[in-house]
TORKOL-4160 file (C-alpha; in steps of 0.2 Angstrom, whole numbers, padded with zeros to 4 digits, m for minus):
388
<pt num="1" X="0164" Y="m0002" Z="m0035"/>
<pt num="2" X="0154" Y="0011" Z="m0023"/>
<pt num="3" X="0154" Y="0001" Z="m0006"/>
<pt num="4" X="0138" Y="0006" Z="0004"/>
<pt num="5" X="0129" Y="0001" Z="0022"/>
<pt num="6" X="0114" Y="0001" Z="0012"/>
<pt num="7" X="0104" Y="0001" Z="m0005"/>
<pt num="8" X="0087" Y="0004" Z="m0008"/>
<pt num="9" X="0081" Y="0003" Z="m0023"/>
<pt num="10" X="0064" Y="0011" Z="m0024"/>
<pt num="11" X="0060" Y="0029" Z="m0017"/>
<pt num="12" X="0044" Y="0026" Z="m0015"/>
<pt num="13" X="0033" Y="0026" Z="0003"/>
<pt num="14" X="0041" Y="0010" Z="0006"/>
<pt num="15" X="0058" Y="0015" Z="0003"/>
<pt num="16" X="0057" Y="0031" Z="0008"/>
<pt num="17" X="0053" Y="0027" Z="0026"/>
<pt num="18" X="0066" Y="0013" Z="0025"/>
<pt num="19" X="0077" Y="0028" Z="0023"/>
<pt num="20" X="0069" Y="0040" Z="0036"/>
<pt num="21" X="0069" Y="0027" Z="0049"/>
<pt num="22" X="0087" Y="0023" Z="0048"/>
<pt num="23" X="0093" Y="0040" Z="0050"/>
<pt num="24" X="0082" Y="0042" Z="0066"/>
<pt num="25" X="0090" Y="0026" Z="0074"/>
<pt num="26" X="0105" Y="0022" Z="0066"/>
<pt num="27" X="0112" Y="0040" Z="0057"/>
<pt num="28" X="0128" Y="0033" Z="0055"/>
<pt num="29" X="0123" Y="0018" Z="0044"/>
<pt num="30" X="0110" Y="0031" Z="0033"/>
<pt num="31" X="0124" Y="0042" Z="0032"/>
<pt num="32" X="0130" Y="0025" Z="0019"/>
<pt num="33" X="0115" Y="0022" Z="0013"/>
<pt num="34" X="0111" Y="0027" Z="m0006"/>
<pt num="35" X="0090" Y="0029" Z="m0011"/>
<pt num="36" X="0089" Y="0024" Z="m0029"/>
<pt num="37" X="0075" Y="0026" Z="m0040"/>
<pt num="38" X="0074" Y="0024" Z="m0061"/>
<pt num="39" X="0062" Y="0041" Z="m0061"/>
<pt num="40" X="0065" Y="0058" Z="m0055"/>
<pt num="41" X="0053" Y="0066" Z="m0041"/>
<pt num="42" X="0038" Y="0070" Z="m0043"/>
<pt num="43" X="0036" Y="0056" Z="m0054"/>
<pt num="44" X="0020" Y="0049" Z="m0058"/>
<pt num="45" X="0013" Y="0033" Z="m0051"/>
<pt num="46" X="m0002" Y="0024" Z="m0051"/>
<pt num="47" X="m0012" Y="0021" Z="m0038"/>
<pt num="48" X="m0031" Y="0029" Z="m0028"/>
<pt num="49" X="m0019" Y="0037" Z="m0015"/>
<pt num="50" X="m0029" Y="0032" Z="0001"/>
<pt num="51" X="m0021" Y="0038" Z="0015"/>
<pt num="52" X="m0029" Y="0031" Z="0031"/>
<pt num="53" X="m0027" Y="0037" Z="0048"/>
<pt num="54" X="m0014" Y="0025" Z="0052"/>
<pt num="55" X="m0004" Y="0031" Z="0037"/>
<pt num="56" X="m0004" Y="0048" Z="0045"/>
<pt num="57" X="m0001" Y="0044" Z="0060"/>
<pt num="58" X="0015" Y="0033" Z="0055"/>
<pt num="59" X="0019" Y="0047" Z="0044"/>
<pt num="60" X="0020" Y="0059" Z="0060"/>
<pt num="61" X="0031" Y="0047" Z="0069"/>
<pt num="62" X="0043" Y="0048" Z="0053"/>
<pt num="63" X="0043" Y="0067" Z="0056"/>
<pt num="64" X="0036" Y="0068" Z="0040"/>
<pt num="65" X="0017" Y="0076" Z="0043"/>
<pt num="66" X="0005" Y="0075" Z="0028"/>
<pt num="67" X="0007" Y="0092" Z="0022"/>
<pt num="68" X="0005" Y="0088" Z="0003"/>
<pt num="69" X="m0011" Y="0092" Z="m0004"/>
<pt num="70" X="m0028" Y="0079" Z="m0002"/>
<pt num="71" X="m0046" Y="0078" Z="m0001"/>
<pt num="72" X="m0053" Y="0073" Z="0013"/>
<pt num="73" X="m0065" Y="0057" Z="0017"/>
<pt num="74" X="m0077" Y="0058" Z="0032"/>
<pt num="75" X="m0088" Y="0043" Z="0026"/>
<pt num="76" X="m0090" Y="0030" Z="0014"/>
<pt num="77" X="m0103" Y="0025" Z="0002"/>
<pt num="78" X="m0104" Y="0006" Z="0001"/>
<pt num="79" X="m0114" Y="m0005" Z="m0013"/>
<pt num="80" X="m0116" Y="m0023" Z="m0008"/>
<pt num="81" X="m0125" Y="m0037" Z="m0017"/>
<pt num="82" X="m0143" Y="m0032" Z="m0012"/>
<pt num="83" X="m0144" Y="m0016" Z="m0006"/>
<pt num="84" X="m0132" Y="0000" Z="m0001"/>
<pt num="85" X="m0125" Y="0007" Z="0016"/>
<pt num="86" X="m0119" Y="0024" Z="0022"/>
<pt num="87" X="m0105" Y="0023" Z="0035"/>
<pt num="88" X="m0101" Y="0038" Z="0044"/>
<pt num="89" X="m0086" Y="0042" Z="0053"/>
<pt num="90" X="m0073" Y="0057" Z="0054"/>
<pt num="91" X="m0057" Y="0057" Z="0044"/>
<pt num="92" X="m0058" Y="0040" Z="0037"/>
<pt num="93" X="m0046" Y="0044" Z="0024"/>
<pt num="94" X="m0035" Y="0057" Z="0015"/>
<pt num="95" X="m0033" Y="0056" Z="m0003"/>
<pt num="96" X="m0018" Y="0061" Z="m0012"/>
<pt num="97" X="m0008" Y="0062" Z="m0027"/>
<pt num="98" X="0006" Y="0050" Z="m0027"/>
<pt num="99" X="0017" Y="0059" Z="m0035"/>
<pt num="100" X="0016" Y="0073" Z="m0023"/>
<pt num="101" X="0017" Y="0063" Z="m0006"/>
<pt num="102" X="0032" Y="0049" Z="m0013"/>
<pt num="103" X="0041" Y="0068" Z="m0018"/>
<pt num="104" X="0040" Y="0072" Z="m0001"/>
<pt num="105" X="0045" Y="0057" Z="0007"/>
<pt num="106" X="0061" Y="0056" Z="m0003"/>
<pt num="107" X="0066" Y="0074" Z="m0002"/>
<pt num="108" X="0063" Y="0072" Z="0017"/>
<pt num="109" X="0075" Y="0057" Z="0017"/>
<pt num="110" X="0088" Y="0066" Z="0006"/>
<pt num="111" X="0087" Y="0080" Z="0020"/>
<pt num="112" X="0090" Y="0070" Z="0033"/>
<pt num="113" X="0107" Y="0064" Z="0025"/>
<pt num="114" X="0101" Y="0050" Z="0012"/>
<pt num="115" X="0108" Y="0050" Z="m0004"/>
<pt num="116" X="0092" Y="0050" Z="m0015"/>
<pt num="117" X="0100" Y="0047" Z="m0034"/>
<pt num="118" X="0085" Y="0047" Z="m0046"/>
<pt num="119" X="0086" Y="0042" Z="m0064"/>
<pt num="120" X="0096" Y="0028" Z="m0059"/>
<pt num="121" X="0089" Y="0009" Z="m0064"/>
<pt num="122" X="0094" Y="m0007" Z="m0058"/>
<pt num="123" X="0098" Y="m0020" Z="m0070"/>
<pt num="124" X="0106" Y="m0032" Z="m0062"/>
<pt num="125" X="0108" Y="m0041" Z="m0044"/>
<pt num="126" X="0119" Y="m0055" Z="m0037"/>
<pt num="127" X="0126" Y="m0060" Z="m0021"/>
<pt num="128" X="0144" Y="m0058" Z="m0020"/>
<pt num="129" X="0154" Y="m0062" Z="m0005"/>
<pt num="130" X="0145" Y="m0056" Z="0011"/>
<pt num="131" X="0135" Y="m0043" Z="0002"/>
<pt num="132" X="0126" Y="m0038" Z="m0013"/>
<pt num="133" X="0130" Y="m0034" Z="m0028"/>
<pt num="134" X="0119" Y="m0021" Z="m0036"/>
<pt num="135" X="0121" Y="m0013" Z="m0055"/>
<pt num="136" X="0114" Y="0000" Z="m0063"/>
<pt num="137" X="0113" Y="0009" Z="m0078"/>
<pt num="138" X="0125" Y="0020" Z="m0071"/>
<pt num="139" X="0138" Y="0011" Z="m0059"/>
<pt num="140" X="0139" Y="m0003" Z="m0047"/>
<pt num="141" X="0136" Y="m0003" Z="m0028"/>
<pt num="142" X="0142" Y="m0016" Z="m0015"/>
<pt num="143" X="0132" Y="m0017" Z="0001"/>
<pt num="144" X="0131" Y="m0029" Z="0014"/>
<pt num="145" X="0110" Y="m0027" Z="0014"/>
<pt num="146" X="0100" Y="m0023" Z="0000"/>
<pt num="147" X="0081" Y="m0018" Z="0001"/>
<pt num="148" X="0068" Y="m0022" Z="m0010"/>
<pt num="149" X="0056" Y="m0007" Z="m0013"/>
<pt num="150" X="0054" Y="m0009" Z="m0030"/>
<pt num="151" X="0037" Y="m0014" Z="m0029"/>
<pt num="152" X="0023" Y="m0027" Z="m0036"/>
<pt num="153" X="0037" Y="m0033" Z="m0051"/>
<pt num="154" X="0052" Y="m0031" Z="m0039"/>
<pt num="155" X="0069" Y="m0036" Z="m0048"/>
<pt num="156" X="0077" Y="m0037" Z="m0030"/>
<pt num="157" X="0062" Y="m0049" Z="m0025"/>
<pt num="158" X="0064" Y="m0060" Z="m0042"/>
<pt num="159" X="0084" Y="m0060" Z="m0042"/>
<pt num="160" X="0087" Y="m0064" Z="m0024"/>
<pt num="161" X="0073" Y="m0068" Z="m0012"/>
<pt num="162" X="0061" Y="m0078" Z="m0028"/>
<pt num="163" X="0044" Y="m0073" Z="m0034"/>
<pt num="164" X="0035" Y="m0085" Z="m0023"/>
<pt num="165" X="0015" Y="m0090" Z="m0025"/>
<pt num="166" X="0007" Y="m0074" Z="m0020"/>
<pt num="167" X="m0010" Y="m0067" Z="m0030"/>
<pt num="168" X="m0005" Y="m0054" Z="m0040"/>
<pt num="169" X="m0022" Y="m0042" Z="m0041"/>
<pt num="170" X="m0023" Y="m0030" Z="m0058"/>
<pt num="171" X="m0032" Y="m0014" Z="m0056"/>
<pt num="172" X="m0038" Y="m0002" Z="m0067"/>
<pt num="173" X="m0043" Y="0018" Z="m0066"/>
<pt num="174" X="m0043" Y="0035" Z="m0071"/>
<pt num="175" X="m0047" Y="0053" Z="m0066"/>
<pt num="176" X="m0061" Y="0064" Z="m0071"/>
<pt num="177" X="m0066" Y="0083" Z="m0066"/>
<pt num="178" X="m0079" Y="0083" Z="m0055"/>
<pt num="179" X="m0087" Y="0096" Z="m0068"/>
<pt num="180" X="m0090" Y="0083" Z="m0080"/>
<pt num="181" X="m0099" Y="0069" Z="m0068"/>
<pt num="182" X="m0116" Y="0070" Z="m0058"/>
<pt num="183" X="m0106" Y="0063" Z="m0045"/>
<pt num="184" X="m0108" Y="0072" Z="m0027"/>
<pt num="185" X="m0094" Y="0064" Z="m0017"/>
<pt num="186" X="m0082" Y="0077" Z="m0017"/>
<pt num="187" X="m0094" Y="0090" Z="m0008"/>
<pt num="188" X="m0099" Y="0077" Z="0003"/>
<pt num="189" X="m0080" Y="0071" Z="0007"/>
<pt num="190" X="m0088" Y="0053" Z="0002"/>
<pt num="191" X="m0080" Y="0041" Z="m0008"/>
<pt num="192" X="m0086" Y="0026" Z="m0014"/>
<pt num="193" X="m0086" Y="0006" Z="m0014"/>
<pt num="194" X="m0097" Y="m0005" Z="m0024"/>
<pt num="195" X="m0096" Y="m0024" Z="m0020"/>
<pt num="196" X="m0111" Y="m0028" Z="m0031"/>
<pt num="197" X="m0100" Y="m0035" Z="m0045"/>
<pt num="198" X="m0096" Y="m0047" Z="m0036"/>
<pt num="199" X="m0113" Y="m0055" Z="m0040"/>
<pt num="200" X="m0105" Y="m0057" Z="m0057"/>
<pt num="201" X="m0091" Y="m0067" Z="m0052"/>
<pt num="202" X="m0077" Y="m0053" Z="m0049"/>
<pt num="203" X="m0065" Y="m0057" Z="m0035"/>
<pt num="204" X="m0064" Y="m0037" Z="m0030"/>
<pt num="205" X="m0075" Y="m0018" Z="m0031"/>
<pt num="206" X="m0074" Y="m0005" Z="m0041"/>
<pt num="207" X="m0072" Y="0013" Z="m0031"/>
<pt num="208" X="m0074" Y="0029" Z="m0032"/>
<pt num="209" X="m0063" Y="0044" Z="m0026"/>
<pt num="210" X="m0061" Y="0062" Z="m0022"/>
<pt num="211" X="m0046" Y="0069" Z="m0026"/>
<pt num="212" X="m0037" Y="0084" Z="m0030"/>
<pt num="213" X="m0027" Y="0086" Z="m0049"/>
<pt num="214" X="m0018" Y="0103" Z="m0047"/>
<pt num="215" X="m0031" Y="0112" Z="m0036"/>
<pt num="216" X="m0046" Y="0105" Z="m0046"/>
<pt num="217" X="m0060" Y="0093" Z="m0041"/>
<pt num="218" X="m0059" Y="0077" Z="m0049"/>
<pt num="219" X="m0066" Y="0058" Z="m0046"/>
<pt num="220" X="m0054" Y="0045" Z="m0046"/>
<pt num="221" X="m0065" Y="0029" Z="m0053"/>
<pt num="222" X="m0056" Y="0011" Z="m0053"/>
<pt num="223" X="m0058" Y="m0006" Z="m0053"/>
<pt num="224" X="m0047" Y="m0020" Z="m0042"/>
<pt num="225" X="m0049" Y="m0038" Z="m0044"/>
<pt num="226" X="m0040" Y="m0051" Z="m0038"/>
<pt num="227" X="m0036" Y="m0068" Z="m0053"/>
<pt num="228" X="m0043" Y="m0076" Z="m0062"/>
<pt num="229" X="m0048" Y="m0056" Z="m0071"/>
<pt num="230" X="m0043" Y="m0052" Z="m0088"/>
<pt num="231" X="m0041" Y="m0034" Z="m0096"/>
<pt num="232" X="m0058" Y="m0034" Z="m0105"/>
<pt num="233" X="m0066" Y="m0038" Z="m0091"/>
<pt num="234" X="m0059" Y="m0025" Z="m0080"/>
<pt num="235" X="m0061" Y="m0012" Z="m0093"/>
<pt num="236" X="m0080" Y="m0015" Z="m0093"/>
<pt num="237" X="m0082" Y="m0016" Z="m0075"/>
<pt num="238" X="m0072" Y="0003" Z="m0077"/>
<pt num="239" X="m0087" Y="0006" Z="m0088"/>
<pt num="240" X="m0099" Y="0002" Z="m0077"/>
<pt num="241" X="m0092" Y="0011" Z="m0063"/>
<pt num="242" X="m0090" Y="0026" Z="m0072"/>
<pt num="243" X="m0108" Y="0027" Z="m0082"/>
<pt num="244" X="m0114" Y="0024" Z="m0062"/>
<pt num="245" X="m0106" Y="0042" Z="m0057"/>
<pt num="246" X="m0111" Y="0051" Z="m0074"/>
<pt num="247" X="m0093" Y="0052" Z="m0082"/>
<pt num="248" X="m0089" Y="0047" Z="m0100"/>
<pt num="249" X="m0083" Y="0030" Z="m0103"/>
<pt num="250" X="m0072" Y="0034" Z="m0114"/>
<pt num="251" X="m0060" Y="0043" Z="m0100"/>
<pt num="252" X="m0041" Y="0040" Z="m0103"/>
<pt num="253" X="m0037" Y="0024" Z="m0091"/>
<pt num="254" X="m0022" Y="0015" Z="m0085"/>
<pt num="255" X="m0020" Y="m0002" Z="m0076"/>
<pt num="256" X="m0007" Y="m0008" Z="m0063"/>
<pt num="257" X="m0002" Y="m0025" Z="m0054"/>
<pt num="258" X="m0005" Y="m0026" Z="m0035"/>
<pt num="259" X="0006" Y="m0041" Z="m0026"/>
<pt num="260" X="m0003" Y="m0047" Z="m0013"/>
<pt num="261" X="0001" Y="m0053" Z="0005"/>
<pt num="262" X="m0001" Y="m0073" Z="0007"/>
<pt num="263" X="0004" Y="m0081" Z="0022"/>
<pt num="264" X="0017" Y="m0092" Z="0015"/>
<pt num="265" X="0024" Y="m0074" Z="0009"/>
<pt num="266" X="0044" Y="m0072" Z="0010"/>
<pt num="267" X="0050" Y="m0054" Z="0016"/>
<pt num="268" X="0066" Y="m0058" Z="0019"/>
<pt num="269" X="0084" Y="m0070" Z="0013"/>
<pt num="270" X="0104" Y="m0066" Z="0020"/>
<pt num="271" X="0105" Y="m0050" Z="0014"/>
<pt num="272" X="0090" Y="m0044" Z="0007"/>
<pt num="273" X="0073" Y="m0038" Z="0015"/>
<pt num="274" X="0057" Y="m0033" Z="0006"/>
<pt num="275" X="0045" Y="m0019" Z="0009"/>
<pt num="276" X="0032" Y="m0012" Z="0002"/>
<pt num="277" X="0022" Y="m0020" Z="m0012"/>
<pt num="278" X="0038" Y="m0030" Z="m0017"/>
<pt num="279" X="0033" Y="m0040" Z="0001"/>
<pt num="280" X="0015" Y="m0040" Z="m0002"/>
<pt num="281" X="0001" Y="m0026" Z="m0001"/>
<pt num="282" X="m0019" Y="m0030" Z="0008"/>
<pt num="283" X="m0027" Y="m0045" Z="m0002"/>
<pt num="284" X="m0045" Y="m0037" Z="0002"/>
<pt num="285" X="m0045" Y="m0019" Z="m0005"/>
<pt num="286" X="m0028" Y="m0018" Z="m0014"/>
<pt num="287" X="m0019" Y="m0005" Z="0001"/>
<pt num="288" X="m0003" Y="m0002" Z="0001"/>
<pt num="289" X="0002" Y="0014" Z="0008"/>
<pt num="290" X="0000" Y="0012" Z="0027"/>
<pt num="291" X="0009" Y="m0005" Z="0027"/>
<pt num="292" X="0024" Y="0002" Z="0015"/>
<pt num="293" X="0024" Y="0014" Z="0030"/>
<pt num="294" X="0025" Y="0000" Z="0044"/>
<pt num="295" X="0035" Y="m0012" Z="0032"/>
<pt num="296" X="0048" Y="0001" Z="0030"/>
<pt num="297" X="0051" Y="0007" Z="0049"/>
<pt num="298" X="0052" Y="m0012" Z="0055"/>
<pt num="299" X="0067" Y="m0014" Z="0041"/>
<pt num="300" X="0076" Y="0000" Z="0047"/>
<pt num="301" X="0075" Y="m0006" Z="0063"/>
<pt num="302" X="0081" Y="m0024" Z="0059"/>
<pt num="303" X="0093" Y="m0017" Z="0049"/>
<pt num="304" X="0101" Y="m0007" Z="0062"/>
<pt num="305" X="0100" Y="m0021" Z="0071"/>
<pt num="306" X="0110" Y="m0032" Z="0058"/>
<pt num="307" X="0124" Y="m0019" Z="0056"/>
<pt num="308" X="0127" Y="m0020" Z="0076"/>
<pt num="309" X="0127" Y="m0038" Z="0077"/>
<pt num="310" X="0134" Y="m0044" Z="0056"/>
<pt num="311" X="0119" Y="m0056" Z="0058"/>
<pt num="312" X="0114" Y="m0054" Z="0041"/>
<pt num="313" X="0099" Y="m0066" Z="0038"/>
<pt num="314" X="0088" Y="m0057" Z="0044"/>
<pt num="315" X="0077" Y="m0070" Z="0051"/>
<pt num="316" X="0070" Y="m0057" Z="0065"/>
<pt num="317" X="0064" Y="m0047" Z="0053"/>
<pt num="318" X="0054" Y="m0060" Z="0045"/>
<pt num="319" X="0047" Y="m0067" Z="0061"/>
<pt num="320" X="0045" Y="m0045" Z="0067"/>
<pt num="321" X="0032" Y="m0045" Z="0049"/>
<pt num="322" X="0026" Y="m0063" Z="0052"/>
<pt num="323" X="0022" Y="m0061" Z="0070"/>
<pt num="324" X="0017" Y="m0045" Z="0073"/>
<pt num="325" X="0002" Y="m0029" Z="0069"/>
<pt num="326" X="0008" Y="m0029" Z="0052"/>
<pt num="327" X="0008" Y="m0050" Z="0048"/>
<pt num="328" X="m0009" Y="m0054" Z="0059"/>
<pt num="329" X="m0018" Y="m0040" Z="0048"/>
<pt num="330" X="m0013" Y="m0046" Z="0032"/>
<pt num="331" X="m0016" Y="m0062" Z="0036"/>
<pt num="332" X="m0033" Y="m0058" Z="0043"/>
<pt num="333" X="m0037" Y="m0047" Z="0026"/>
<pt num="334" X="m0030" Y="m0064" Z="0017"/>
<pt num="335" X="m0046" Y="m0072" Z="0027"/>
<pt num="336" X="m0058" Y="m0060" Z="0025"/>
<pt num="337" X="m0054" Y="m0060" Z="0005"/>
<pt num="338" X="m0058" Y="m0079" Z="0005"/>
<pt num="339" X="m0075" Y="m0073" Z="0013"/>
<pt num="340" X="m0081" Y="m0059" Z="0005"/>
<pt num="341" X="m0074" Y="m0063" Z="m0012"/>
<pt num="342" X="m0081" Y="m0083" Z="m0012"/>
<pt num="343" X="m0095" Y="m0092" Z="m0015"/>
<pt num="344" X="m0104" Y="m0086" Z="0001"/>
<pt num="345" X="m0101" Y="m0070" Z="m0002"/>
<pt num="346" X="m0120" Y="m0063" Z="0001"/>
<pt num="347" X="m0119" Y="m0071" Z="0016"/>
<pt num="348" X="m0104" Y="m0063" Z="0023"/>
<pt num="349" X="m0110" Y="m0046" Z="0016"/>
<pt num="350" X="m0125" Y="m0047" Z="0023"/>
<pt num="351" X="m0118" Y="m0052" Z="0040"/>
<pt num="352" X="m0107" Y="m0036" Z="0041"/>
<pt num="353" X="m0121" Y="m0025" Z="0036"/>
<pt num="354" X="m0134" Y="m0032" Z="0049"/>
<pt num="355" X="m0124" Y="m0020" Z="0064"/>
<pt num="356" X="m0120" Y="m0002" Z="0063"/>
<pt num="357" X="m0110" Y="m0007" Z="0078"/>
<pt num="358" X="m0098" Y="m0022" Z="0069"/>
<pt num="359" X="m0098" Y="m0010" Z="0054"/>
<pt num="360" X="m0090" Y="0006" Z="0065"/>
<pt num="361" X="m0079" Y="m0007" Z="0074"/>
<pt num="362" X="m0071" Y="m0016" Z="0058"/>
<pt num="363" X="m0067" Y="0002" Z="0050"/>
<pt num="364" X="m0060" Y="0006" Z="0066"/>
<pt num="365" X="m0048" Y="m0009" Z="0063"/>
<pt num="366" X="m0044" Y="m0007" Z="0045"/>
<pt num="367" X="m0041" Y="0011" Z="0049"/>
<pt num="368" X="m0030" Y="0007" Z="0063"/>
<pt num="369" X="m0039" Y="0017" Z="0075"/>
<pt num="370" X="m0038" Y="0019" Z="0095"/>
<pt num="371" X="m0025" Y="0002" Z="0093"/>
<pt num="372" X="m0041" Y="m0008" Z="0085"/>
<pt num="373" X="m0029" Y="m0016" Z="0071"/>
<pt num="374" X="m0018" Y="m0022" Z="0086"/>
<pt num="375" X="m0033" Y="m0029" Z="0095"/>
<pt num="376" X="m0037" Y="m0048" Z="0091"/>
<pt num="377" X="m0057" Y="m0057" Z="0089"/>
<pt num="378" X="m0061" Y="m0057" Z="0106"/>
<pt num="379" X="m0058" Y="m0038" Z="0109"/>
<pt num="380" X="m0071" Y="m0035" Z="0094"/>
<pt num="381" X="m0084" Y="m0048" Z="0100"/>
<pt num="382" X="m0083" Y="m0042" Z="0119"/>
<pt num="383" X="m0086" Y="m0024" Z="0110"/>
<pt num="384" X="m0100" Y="m0029" Z="0100"/>
<pt num="385" X="m0106" Y="m0037" Z="0117"/>
<pt num="386" X="m0105" Y="m0023" Z="0128"/>
<pt num="387" X="m0110" Y="m0010" Z="0115"/>
<pt num="388" X="m0096" Y="0000" Z="0119"/>
């Protein structure tokens, strides 16, 4: 049996962020940590790949500046029931390919002393004395703490924490060369969000993102929806969005689940912490990269503290998530989900579209610019009243 201080299951942004933070805060623990992935980097990952400014900042804090190829976004085209609008900004988002981003993070963790084992699938987990036994298709590990960074369908969560009742959204997407469309968003550094589908009952939105694939400009087209939704409806919405950008409706597409965060979400249990989509992503937009990095950094701090105190309950991690900026933002996004995807969505979209200042504050809050995501509602009201 391979005994470790930490076993991290999954080497995407959440797992790699946990490893990178451990390497910086507790290098002795990091040296006895193993980072597992069932695939080999660079490996395909179905995701739109939006990296908001807060995620860029967190990458910098982890010592891995965003250096992979990306498409810059400086404005947003937004369609809501009844009208269209354009939101101007600067550096609203950078769109990456997850294969490239994830590989850069996993390899950085490896270079800083965390062992990365790829092509190794976890097949079983069980509590074993004062730790957890992790069985893969190659060997057996034991550690006092296991990190579930293995996505929406997390085997760690299902085996050791419980699946819970958080809604699981669904998304479909495809990539089309810009030259095969009439879409001008790539050249305009713009991404498009279409919430008009809410009027037909979809609890979500359609999108078009600029992206680079092997240096060639593409448009990433997709649909995100909370339940209840079926595959036929998602596919129909995708065809509608493809038609909007002038892309062929026969483009190859992929589907994927996104487990969202709810107020009662459980993110830890004795000897186990969950990070990233395994813990829960943004319910409103399905965004997960910035949250994955933040979860991972909080988890690493909690793991370092647990190794110092031998308290493996991880109650402090659960409180840090729920009571800190991360949990507050996820809960407010869950509230926004009920408003914008509910029966009175037209009213709330009208309210959001009535004030350019409110739009700017909302975007700054979502993107984590100027500390807005750590401020309360009163700060937003005050800024609106003052007009600054």
